ZANU-527019 format. One record per atom (N, C-alpha, C, O): residue number from 1; atom name; z, x, y. Coordinates in steps of 0.05 Angstrom, whole numbers, plus 5000, padded with zeros to 4 digits. Layout:
i NUM | at CA | pz Z | px X | py Y
...
***
This chain:
i 1 | at N | pz 4997 | px 5009 | py 4978
i 1 | at CA | pz 4999 | px 4996 | py 5006
i 1 | at C | pz 5006 | px 5014 | py 5019
i 1 | at O | pz 5026 | px 5028 | py 5019
i 2 | at N | pz 4978 | px 5014 | py 5036
i 2 | at CA | pz 4988 | px 5030 | py 5066
i 2 | at C | pz 4996 | px 5017 | py 5082
i 2 | at O | pz 4994 | px 4992 | py 5082
i 3 | at N | pz 5009 | px 5034 | py 5106
i 3 | at CA | pz 5030 | px 5037 | py 5129
i 3 | at C | pz 5006 | px 5041 | py 5147
i 3 | at O | pz 4987 | px 5057 | py 5146
i 4 | at N | pz 5012 | px 5017 | py 5167
i 4 | at CA | pz 4990 | px 5014 | py 5195
i 4 | at C | pz 5006 | px 5050 | py 5216
i 4 | at O | pz 5030 | px 5055 | py 5218
i 5 | at N | pz 4985 | px 5065 | py 5226
i 5 | at CA | pz 5011 | px 5097 | py 5243
i 5 | at C | pz 5023 | px 5072 | py 5262
i 5 | at O | pz 5047 | px 5074 | py 5266
i 6 | at N | pz 5010 | px 5052 | py 5272
i 6 | at CA | pz 5019 | px 5040 | py 5285
i 6 | at C | pz 5009 | px 5015 | py 5296
i 6 | at O | pz 4985 | px 5018 | py 5302
i 7 | at N | pz 5019 | px 4992 | py 5301
i 7 | at CA | pz 5010 | px 4969 | py 5311
i 7 | at C | pz 5013 | px 4957 | py 5343
i 7 | at O | pz 5034 | px 4947 | py 5351
i 8 | at N | pz 4991 | px 4959 | py 5356
i 8 | at CA | pz 5011 | px 4948 | py 5387
i 8 | at C | pz 4995 | px 4906 | py 5388
i 8 | at O | pz 4978 | px 4893 | py 5376
i 9 | at N | pz 5011 | px 4901 | py 5410
i 9 | at CA | pz 5006 | px 4866 | py 5404
i 9 | at C | pz 4997 | px 4875 | py 5430
i 9 | at O | pz 5004 | px 4892 | py 5447
i 10 | at N | pz 4967 | px 4847 | py 5424
i 10 | at CA | pz 4952 | px 4852 | py 5450
i 10 | at C | pz 4960 | px 4818 | py 5452
i 10 | at O | pz 4955 | px 4802 | py 5434
i 11 | at N | pz 4974 | px 4810 | py 5476
i 11 | at CA | pz 4979 | px 4780 | py 5483
i 11 | at C | pz 4963 | px 4763 | py 5491
i 11 | at O | pz 4950 | px 4771 | py 5510
i 12 | at N | pz 4955 | px 4736 | py 5480
i 12 | at CA | pz 4936 | px 4717 | py 5489
i 12 | at C | pz 4930 | px 4726 | py 5511
i 12 | at O | pz 4946 | px 4741 | py 5524
i 13 | at N | pz 4904 | px 4718 | py 5520
i 13 | at CA | pz 4892 | px 4715 | py 5547
i 13 | at C | pz 4866 | px 4732 | py 5534
i 13 | at O | pz 4853 | px 4748 | py 5548
i 14 | at N | pz 4860 | px 4730 | py 5514
i 14 | at CA | pz 4822 | px 4735 | py 5519
i 14 | at C | pz 4808 | px 4718 | py 5517
i 14 | at O | pz 4810 | px 4696 | py 5506
i 15 | at N | pz 4783 | px 4731 | py 5534
i 15 | at CA | pz 4761 | px 4711 | py 5546
i 15 | at C | pz 4761 | px 4711 | py 5577
i 15 | at O | pz 4748 | px 4693 | py 5588
i 16 | at N | pz 4775 | px 4730 | py 5593
i 16 | at CA | pz 4768 | px 4735 | py 5619
i 16 | at C | pz 4752 | px 4765 | py 5619
i 16 | at O | pz 4749 | px 4778 | py 5599
i 17 | at N | pz 4742 | px 4773 | py 5647
i 17 | at CA | pz 4725 | px 4789 | py 5644
i 17 | at C | pz 4700 | px 4788 | py 5648
i 17 | at O | pz 4687 | px 4769 | py 5655
i 18 | at N | pz 4692 | px 4815 | py 5644
i 18 | at CA | pz 4662 | px 4819 | py 5647
i 18 | at C | pz 4662 | px 4827 | py 5609
i 18 | at O | pz 4679 | px 4835 | py 5594
i 19 | at N | pz 4635 | px 4820 | py 5604
i 19 | at CA | pz 4613 | px 4830 | py 5578
i 19 | at C | pz 4617 | px 4866 | py 5582
i 19 | at O | pz 4627 | px 4881 | py 5599
i 20 | at N | pz 4607 | px 4871 | py 5562
i 20 | at CA | pz 4607 | px 4898 | py 5560
i 20 | at C | pz 4579 | px 4908 | py 5547
i 20 | at O | pz 4568 | px 4901 | py 5526
i 21 | at N | pz 4574 | px 4921 | py 5560
i 21 | at CA | pz 4541 | px 4925 | py 5543
i 21 | at C | pz 4537 | px 4936 | py 5521
i 21 | at O | pz 4516 | px 4934 | py 5508
i 22 | at N | pz 4554 | px 4947 | py 5513
i 22 | at CA | pz 4541 | px 4964 | py 5485
i 22 | at C | pz 4549 | px 4934 | py 5452
i 22 | at O | pz 4539 | px 4934 | py 5430
i 23 | at N | pz 4570 | px 4911 | py 5463
i 23 | at CA | pz 4563 | px 4890 | py 5437
i 23 | at C | pz 4574 | px 4864 | py 5460
i 23 | at O | pz 4589 | px 4865 | py 5480
i 24 | at N | pz 4560 | px 4843 | py 5448
i 24 | at CA | pz 4569 | px 4820 | py 5458
i 24 | at C | pz 4598 | px 4819 | py 5456
i 24 | at O | pz 4609 | px 4813 | py 5435
i 25 | at N | pz 4613 | px 4825 | py 5478
i 25 | at CA | pz 4640 | px 4815 | py 5483
i 25 | at C | pz 4655 | px 4810 | py 5501
i 25 | at O | pz 4655 | px 4828 | py 5518
i 26 | at N | pz 4677 | px 4785 | py 5508
i 26 | at CA | pz 4682 | px 4784 | py 5535
i 26 | at C | pz 4700 | px 4799 | py 5536
i 26 | at O | pz 4718 | px 4798 | py 5520
i 27 | at N | pz 4697 | px 4819 | py 5559
i 27 | at CA | pz 4734 | px 4837 | py 5555
i 27 | at C | pz 4741 | px 4836 | py 5582
i 27 | at O | pz 4725 | px 4828 | py 5598
i 28 | at N | pz 4764 | px 4843 | py 5589
i 28 | at CA | pz 4783 | px 4846 | py 5613
i 28 | at C | pz 4766 | px 4882 | py 5623
i 28 | at O | pz 4753 | px 4900 | py 5612
i 29 | at N | pz 4778 | px 4876 | py 5655
i 29 | at CA | pz 4756 | px 4903 | py 5664
i 29 | at C | pz 4779 | px 4923 | py 5657
i 29 | at O | pz 4767 | px 4941 | py 5645
i 30 | at N | pz 4810 | px 4931 | py 5660
i 30 | at CA | pz 4821 | px 4944 | py 5646
i 30 | at C | pz 4832 | px 4938 | py 5621
i 30 | at O | pz 4838 | px 4915 | py 5614
i 31 | at N | pz 4836 | px 4963 | py 5604
i 31 | at CA | pz 4845 | px 4962 | py 5576
i 31 | at C | pz 4871 | px 4946 | py 5561
i 31 | at O | pz 4891 | px 4950 | py 5574
i 32 | at N | pz 4873 | px 4933 | py 5545
i 32 | at CA | pz 4886 | px 4918 | py 5535
i 32 | at C | pz 4911 | px 4934 | py 5529
i 32 | at O | pz 4933 | px 4927 | py 5535
i 33 | at N | pz 4906 | px 4959 | py 5514
i 33 | at CA | pz 4927 | px 4982 | py 5508
i 33 | at C | pz 4917 | px 5009 | py 5518
i 33 | at O | pz 4893 | px 5010 | py 5525
i 34 | at N | pz 4930 | px 5030 | py 5519
i 34 | at CA | pz 4925 | px 5063 | py 5522
i 34 | at C | pz 4944 | px 5069 | py 5500
i 34 | at O | pz 4966 | px 5059 | py 5500
i 35 | at N | pz 4938 | px 5085 | py 5480
i 35 | at CA | pz 4946 | px 5114 | py 5467
i 35 | at C | pz 4941 | px 5123 | py 5464
i 35 | at O | pz 4918 | px 5125 | py 5453
i 36 | at N | pz 4961 | px 5144 | py 5472
i 36 | at CA | pz 4955 | px 5180 | py 5468
i 36 | at C | pz 4961 | px 5187 | py 5445
i 36 | at O | pz 4984 | px 5184 | py 5436
i 37 | at N | pz 4933 | px 5201 | py 5430
i 37 | at CA | pz 4931 | px 5198 | py 5411
i 37 | at C | pz 4945 | px 5233 | py 5414
i 37 | at O | pz 4934 | px 5241 | py 5434
i 38 | at N | pz 4966 | px 5259 | py 5400
i 38 | at CA | pz 4961 | px 5270 | py 5394
i 38 | at C | pz 4957 | px 5289 | py 5370
i 38 | at O | pz 4960 | px 5314 | py 5369
i 39 | at N | pz 4951 | px 5274 | py 5352
i 39 | at CA | pz 4948 | px 5281 | py 5321
i 39 | at C | pz 4917 | px 5288 | py 5316
i 39 | at O | pz 4909 | px 5266 | py 5321
i 40 | at N | pz 4900 | px 5298 | py 5312
i 40 | at CA | pz 4881 | px 5297 | py 5312
i 40 | at C | pz 4869 | px 5304 | py 5284
i 40 | at O | pz 4878 | px 5321 | py 5270
i 41 | at N | pz 4852 | px 5293 | py 5279
i 41 | at CA | pz 4847 | px 5286 | py 5245
i 41 | at C | pz 4819 | px 5284 | py 5245
i 41 | at O | pz 4803 | px 5284 | py 5264
i 42 | at N | pz 4816 | px 5280 | py 5215
i 42 | at CA | pz 4783 | px 5277 | py 5213
i 42 | at C | pz 4768 | px 5251 | py 5221
i 42 | at O | pz 4745 | px 5245 | py 5226
i 43 | at N | pz 4803 | px 5231 | py 5220
i 43 | at CA | pz 4783 | px 5197 | py 5231
i 43 | at C | pz 4806 | px 5186 | py 5242
i 43 | at O | pz 4827 | px 5198 | py 5237
i 44 | at N | pz 4807 | px 5160 | py 5261
i 44 | at CA | pz 4822 | px 5144 | py 5261
i 44 | at C | pz 4815 | px 5120 | py 5260
i 44 | at O | pz 4793 | px 5113 | py 5269
i 45 | at N | pz 4832 | px 5102 | py 5250
i 45 | at CA | pz 4813 | px 5078 | py 5241
i 45 | at C | pz 4835 | px 5053 | py 5261
i 45 | at O | pz 4859 | px 5059 | py 5261
i 46 | at N | pz 4827 | px 5031 | py 5276
i 46 | at CA | pz 4818 | px 5005 | py 5281
i 46 | at C | pz 4816 | px 4980 | py 5275
i 46 | at O | pz 4795 | px 4970 | py 5269
i 47 | at N | pz 4840 | px 4965 | py 5275
i 47 | at CA | pz 4832 | px 4939 | py 5259
i 47 | at C | pz 4846 | px 4921 | py 5272
i 47 | at O | pz 4870 | px 4924 | py 5276
i 48 | at N | pz 4834 | px 4902 | py 5278
i 48 | at CA | pz 4844 | px 4880 | py 5296
i 48 | at C | pz 4852 | px 4857 | py 5281
i 48 | at O | pz 4832 | px 4851 | py 5269
i 49 | at N | pz 4870 | px 4840 | py 5274
i 49 | at CA | pz 4888 | px 4819 | py 5266
i 49 | at C | pz 4887 | px 4793 | py 5282
i 49 | at O | pz 4906 | px 4791 | py 5298
i 50 | at N | pz 4866 | px 4766 | py 5281
i 50 | at CA | pz 4872 | px 4749 | py 5309
i 50 | at C | pz 4867 | px 4726 | py 5290
i 50 | at O | pz 4854 | px 4724 | py 5270
i 51 | at N | pz 4882 | px 4711 | py 5305
i 51 | at CA | pz 4875 | px 4678 | py 5310
i 51 | at C | pz 4847 | px 4673 | py 5315
i 51 | at O | pz 4839 | px 4651 | py 5306
i 52 | at N | pz 4834 | px 4684 | py 5325
i 52 | at CA | pz 4804 | px 4680 | py 5332
i 52 | at C | pz 4785 | px 4698 | py 5324
i 52 | at O | pz 4788 | px 4717 | py 5309
i 53 | at N | pz 4764 | px 4691 | py 5337
i 53 | at CA | pz 4737 | px 4712 | py 5335
i 53 | at C | pz 4739 | px 4737 | py 5361
i 53 | at O | pz 4732 | px 4736 | py 5385
i 54 | at N | pz 4744 | px 4747 | py 5353
i 54 | at CA | pz 4754 | px 4765 | py 5378
i 54 | at C | pz 4731 | px 4801 | py 5367
i 54 | at O | pz 4725 | px 4809 | py 5344
i 55 | at N | pz 4725 | px 4813 | py 5391
i 55 | at CA | pz 4706 | px 4838 | py 5389
i 55 | at C | pz 4729 | px 4864 | py 5393
i 55 | at O | pz 4753 | px 4858 | py 5397
i 56 | at N | pz 4720 | px 4889 | py 5390
i 56 | at CA | pz 4743 | px 4910 | py 5390
i 56 | at C | pz 4713 | px 4928 | py 5404
i 56 | at O | pz 4690 | px 4934 | py 5396
i 57 | at N | pz 4730 | px 4932 | py 5430
i 57 | at CA | pz 4717 | px 4965 | py 5444
i 57 | at C | pz 4736 | px 4980 | py 5458
i 57 | at O | pz 4756 | px 4975 | py 5472
i 58 | at N | pz 4723 | px 5005 | py 5448
i 58 | at CA | pz 4744 | px 5035 | py 5455
i 58 | at C | pz 4733 | px 5053 | py 5469
i 58 | at O | pz 4709 | px 5058 | py 5463
i 59 | at N | pz 4744 | px 5065 | py 5486
i 59 | at CA | pz 4733 | px 5092 | py 5499
i 59 | at C | pz 4750 | px 5111 | py 5493
i 59 | at O | pz 4772 | px 5110 | py 5504
i 60 | at N | pz 4743 | px 5138 | py 5469
i 60 | at CA | pz 4758 | px 5147 | py 5460
i 60 | at C | pz 4769 | px 5184 | py 5476
i 60 | at O | pz 4764 | px 5191 | py 5499
i 61 | at N | pz 4778 | px 5195 | py 5461
i 61 | at CA | pz 4791 | px 5204 | py 5481
i 61 | at C | pz 4771 | px 5237 | py 5487
i 61 | at O | pz 4778 | px 5258 | py 5498
i 62 | at N | pz 4745 | px 5228 | py 5474
i 62 | at CA | pz 4724 | px 5249 | py 5488
i 62 | at C | pz 4704 | px 5230 | py 5502
i 62 | at O | pz 4683 | px 5240 | py 5509
i 63 | at N | pz 4710 | px 5198 | py 5508
i 63 | at CA | pz 4700 | px 5190 | py 5525
i 63 | at C | pz 4679 | px 5174 | py 5522
i 63 | at O | pz 4665 | px 5164 | py 5540
i 64 | at N | pz 4677 | px 5174 | py 5492
i 64 | at CA | pz 4647 | px 5157 | py 5470
i 64 | at C | pz 4661 | px 5135 | py 5476
i 64 | at O | pz 4684 | px 5131 | py 5484
i 65 | at N | pz 4638 | px 5117 | py 5472
i 65 | at CA | pz 4643 | px 5089 | py 5471
i 65 | at C | pz 4638 | px 5080 | py 5441
i 65 | at O | pz 4618 | px 5086 | py 5430
i 66 | at N | pz 4661 | px 5061 | py 5426
i 66 | at CA | pz 4661 | px 5046 | py 5401
i 66 | at C | pz 4655 | px 5017 | py 5406
i 66 | at O | pz 4655 | px 5009 | py 5430
i 67 | at N | pz 4650 | px 5000 | py 5388
i 67 | at CA | pz 4650 | px 4984 | py 5391
i 67 | at C | pz 4642 | px 4953 | py 5367
i 67 | at O | pz 4620 | px 4954 | py 5356
i 68 | at N | pz 4653 | px 4940 | py 5363
i 68 | at CA | pz 4646 | px 4922 | py 5331
i 68 | at C | pz 4659 | px 4896 | py 5337
i 68 | at O | pz 4676 | px 4892 | py 5354
i 69 | at N | pz 4643 | px 4873 | py 5315
i 69 | at CA | pz 4644 | px 4852 | py 5307
i 69 | at C | pz 4648 | px 4838 | py 5287
i 69 | at O | pz 4628 | px 4832 | py 5274
i 70 | at N | pz 4673 | px 4830 | py 5279
i 70 | at CA | pz 4665 | px 4816 | py 5242
i 70 | at C | pz 4664 | px 4841 | py 5222
i 70 | at O | pz 4647 | px 4842 | py 5205
i 71 | at N | pz 4686 | px 4864 | py 5225
i 71 | at CA | pz 4677 | px 4879 | py 5197
i 71 | at C | pz 4699 | px 4864 | py 5180
i 71 | at O | pz 4698 | px 4875 | py 5158
i 72 | at N | pz 4717 | px 4846 | py 5179
i 72 | at CA | pz 4721 | px 4836 | py 5163
i 72 | at C | pz 4724 | px 4803 | py 5175
i 72 | at O | pz 4736 | px 4797 | py 5195
i 73 | at N | pz 4714 | px 4788 | py 5161
i 73 | at CA | pz 4711 | px 4754 | py 5169
i 73 | at C | pz 4710 | px 4758 | py 5208
i 73 | at O | pz 4689 | px 4764 | py 5219
i 74 | at N | pz 4724 | px 4756 | py 5217
i 74 | at CA | pz 4720 | px 4750 | py 5241
i 74 | at C | pz 4726 | px 4774 | py 5260
i 74 | at O | pz 4714 | px 4780 | py 5281
i 75 | at N | pz 4744 | px 4787 | py 5249
i 75 | at CA | pz 4757 | px 4816 | py 5262
i 75 | at C | pz 4748 | px 4835 | py 5259
i 75 | at O | pz 4737 | px 4843 | py 5239
i 76 | at N | pz 4750 | px 4850 | py 5283
i 76 | at CA | pz 4733 | px 4880 | py 5277
i 76 | at C | pz 4740 | px 4890 | py 5277
i 76 | at O | pz 4761 | px 4889 | py 5291
i 77 | at N | pz 4737 | px 4913 | py 5263
i 77 | at CA | pz 4753 | px 4940 | py 5257
i 77 | at C | pz 4726 | px 4973 | py 5261
i 77 | at O | pz 4702 | px 4978 | py 5260
i 78 | at N | pz 4748 | px 4984 | py 5266
i 78 | at CA | pz 4721 | px 5009 | py 5260
i 78 | at C | pz 4734 | px 5034 | py 5263
i 78 | at O | pz 4755 | px 5031 | py 5275
i 79 | at N | pz 4729 | px 5062 | py 5256
i 79 | at CA | pz 4727 | px 5094 | py 5248
i 79 | at C | pz 4719 | px 5099 | py 5269
i 79 | at O | pz 4701 | px 5086 | py 5281
i 80 | at N | pz 4735 | px 5123 | py 5280
i 80 | at CA | pz 4726 | px 5137 | py 5287
i 80 | at C | pz 4731 | px 5175 | py 5279
i 80 | at O | pz 4752 | px 5189 | py 5279
i 81 | at N | pz 4705 | px 5181 | py 5275
i 81 | at CA | pz 4714 | px 5212 | py 5257
i 81 | at C | pz 4717 | px 5228 | py 5274
i 81 | at O | pz 4709 | px 5224 | py 5297
i 82 | at N | pz 4729 | px 5251 | py 5267
i 82 | at CA | pz 4726 | px 5273 | py 5283
i 82 | at C | pz 4749 | px 5266 | py 5307
i 82 | at O | pz 4747 | px 5280 | py 5327
i 83 | at N | pz 4770 | px 5246 | py 5308
i 83 | at CA | pz 4772 | px 5233 | py 5325
i 83 | at C | pz 4798 | px 5265 | py 5343
i 83 | at O | pz 4814 | px 5277 | py 5328
i 84 | at N | pz 4796 | px 5269 | py 5371
i 84 | at CA | pz 4810 | px 5289 | py 5387
i 84 | at C | pz 4835 | px 5269 | py 5395
i 84 | at O | pz 4837 | px 5245 | py 5394
i 85 | at N | pz 4850 | px 5285 | py 5401
i 85 | at CA | pz 4867 | px 5291 | py 5417
i 85 | at C | pz 4865 | px 5276 | py 5435
i 85 | at O | pz 4841 | px 5271 | py 5440
i 86 | at N | pz 4883 | px 5261 | py 5454
i 86 | at CA | pz 4882 | px 5251 | py 5485
i 86 | at C | pz 4885 | px 5226 | py 5481
i 86 | at O | pz 4893 | px 5215 | py 5460
i 87 | at N | pz 4876 | px 5209 | py 5510
i 87 | at CA | pz 4880 | px 5181 | py 5518
i 87 | at C | pz 4857 | px 5159 | py 5503
i 87 | at O | pz 4837 | px 5152 | py 5516
i 88 | at N | pz 4861 | px 5152 | py 5482
i 88 | at CA | pz 4844 | px 5122 | py 5473
i 88 | at C | pz 4850 | px 5089 | py 5488
i 88 | at O | pz 4871 | px 5076 | py 5482
i 89 | at N | pz 4833 | px 5080 | py 5502
i 89 | at CA | pz 4836 | px 5054 | py 5511
i 89 | at C | pz 4825 | px 5037 | py 5489
i 89 | at O | pz 4814 | px 5046 | py 5469
i 90 | at N | pz 4828 | px 5020 | py 5492
i 90 | at CA | pz 4826 | px 4995 | py 5475
i 90 | at C | pz 4821 | px 4964 | py 5482
i 90 | at O | pz 4841 | px 4952 | py 5488
i 91 | at N | pz 4797 | px 4950 | py 5482
i 91 | at CA | pz 4801 | px 4921 | py 5494
i 91 | at C | pz 4793 | px 4914 | py 5473
i 91 | at O | pz 4775 | px 4925 | py 5461
i 92 | at N | pz 4807 | px 4893 | py 5464
i 92 | at CA | pz 4802 | px 4869 | py 5453
i 92 | at C | pz 4788 | px 4848 | py 5470
i 92 | at O | pz 4792 | px 4846 | py 5494
i 93 | at N | pz 4766 | px 4829 | py 5455
i 93 | at CA | pz 4749 | px 4819 | py 5470
i 93 | at C | pz 4754 | px 4793 | py 5458
i 93 | at O | pz 4771 | px 4791 | py 5441
i 94 | at N | pz 4736 | px 4765 | py 5467
i 94 | at CA | pz 4723 | px 4750 | py 5446
i 94 | at C | pz 4694 | px 4750 | py 5455
i 94 | at O | pz 4680 | px 4760 | py 5472
i 95 | at N | pz 4688 | px 4730 | py 5428
i 95 | at CA | pz 4663 | px 4737 | py 5428
i 95 | at C | pz 4650 | px 4713 | py 5434
i 95 | at O | pz 4625 | px 4712 | py 5432
i 96 | at N | pz 4667 | px 4689 | py 5443
i 96 | at CA | pz 4661 | px 4660 | py 5455
i 96 | at C | pz 4672 | px 4660 | py 5483
i 96 | at O | pz 4696 | px 4665 | py 5482
i 97 | at N | pz 4660 | px 4656 | py 5517
i 97 | at CA | pz 4672 | px 4651 | py 5531
i 97 | at C | pz 4700 | px 4624 | py 5535
i 97 | at O | pz 4690 | px 4602 | py 5536
i 98 | at N | pz 4712 | px 4625 | py 5536
i 98 | at CA | pz 4750 | px 4617 | py 5541
i 98 | at C | pz 4760 | px 4614 | py 5513
i 98 | at O | pz 4771 | px 4592 | py 5509
i 99 | at N | pz 4757 | px 4638 | py 5487
i 99 | at CA | pz 4768 | px 4632 | py 5470
i 99 | at C | pz 4798 | px 4652 | py 5469
i 99 | at O | pz 4798 | px 4677 | py 5470
i 100 | at N | pz 4820 | px 4636 | py 5468
i 100 | at CA | pz 4844 | px 4659 | py 5460
i 100 | at C | pz 4850 | px 4652 | py 5445
i 100 | at O | pz 4849 | px 4631 | py 5432
i 101 | at N | pz 4865 | px 4685 | py 5443
i 101 | at CA | pz 4880 | px 4686 | py 5403
i 101 | at C | pz 4899 | px 4708 | py 5412
i 101 | at O | pz 4893 | px 4726 | py 5427
i 102 | at N | pz 4918 | px 4704 | py 5403
i 102 | at CA | pz 4941 | px 4724 | py 5385
i 102 | at C | pz 4932 | px 4743 | py 5376
i 102 | at O | pz 4912 | px 4734 | py 5366
i 103 | at N | pz 4932 | px 4766 | py 5372
i 103 | at CA | pz 4926 | px 4798 | py 5375
i 103 | at C | pz 4948 | px 4813 | py 5365
i 103 | at O | pz 4969 | px 4814 | py 5377
i 104 | at N | pz 4944 | px 4827 | py 5337
i 104 | at CA | pz 4954 | px 4853 | py 5330
i 104 | at C | pz 4940 | px 4872 | py 5331
i 104 | at O | pz 4920 | px 4869 | py 5316
i 105 | at N | pz 4940 | px 4897 | py 5346
i 105 | at CA | pz 4912 | px 4925 | py 5329
i 105 | at C | pz 4927 | px 4940 | py 5319
i 105 | at O | pz 4947 | px 4951 | py 5328
i 106 | at N | pz 4918 | px 4940 | py 5299
i 106 | at CA | pz 4927 | px 4967 | py 5272
i 106 | at C | pz 4913 | px 4993 | py 5273
i 106 | at O | pz 4889 | px 4996 | py 5271
i 107 | at N | pz 4935 | px 5018 | py 5277
i 107 | at CA | pz 4920 | px 5034 | py 5279
i 107 | at C | pz 4920 | px 5059 | py 5266
i 107 | at O | pz 4936 | px 5072 | py 5279
i 108 | at N | pz 4908 | px 5076 | py 5245
i 108 | at CA | pz 4918 | px 5081 | py 5215
i 108 | at C | pz 4905 | px 5115 | py 5220
i 108 | at O | pz 4894 | px 5121 | py 5241
i 109 | at N | pz 4908 | px 5133 | py 5200
i 109 | at CA | pz 4899 | px 5166 | py 5200
i 109 | at C | pz 4901 | px 5152 | py 5164
i 109 | at O | pz 4897 | px 5164 | py 5143
i 110 | at N | pz 4904 | px 5143 | py 5165
i 110 | at CA | pz 4907 | px 5134 | py 5134
i 110 | at C | pz 4895 | px 5121 | py 5115
i 110 | at O | pz 4912 | px 5105 | py 5107
i 111 | at N | pz 4869 | px 5116 | py 5100
i 111 | at CA | pz 4849 | px 5098 | py 5093
i 111 | at C | pz 4849 | px 5082 | py 5097
i 111 | at O | pz 4861 | px 5077 | py 5118
i 112 | at N | pz 4836 | px 5060 | py 5081
i 112 | at CA | pz 4831 | px 5033 | py 5096
i 112 | at C | pz 4850 | px 5003 | py 5102
i 112 | at O | pz 4869 | px 4997 | py 5087
i 113 | at N | pz 4843 | px 4990 | py 5118
i 113 | at CA | pz 4864 | px 4958 | py 5127
i 113 | at C | pz 4858 | px 4949 | py 5094
i 113 | at O | pz 4842 | px 4958 | py 5078
i 114 | at N | pz 4877 | px 4930 | py 5091
i 114 | at CA | pz 4878 | px 4907 | py 5068
i 114 | at C | pz 4882 | px 4884 | py 5084
i 114 | at O | pz 4884 | px 4862 | py 5073
***
């Protein structure tokens, strides 16, 4: 059984803000969470568990953008290979305008999410 490295609770309020250019996602102008990642490794995984159809947008410590929708059902997830230490900005958005969902973001360095 995998234990996530960290879970960040993101309050409801998705669906406001602008559409991100890389994926159809309605996200806020500012990130929902910022993680200071201090242990560079082979990969860093992110997975969203939400009560609605959500999207995930990440700006990693190197300034690269990563986006995903529906990795597992309507929950997004993604893996950053060769993750660098530094600030990682996380946005959880909604696929449809006006949709709000209670959300948790799980972050792990060890294996797949169940």
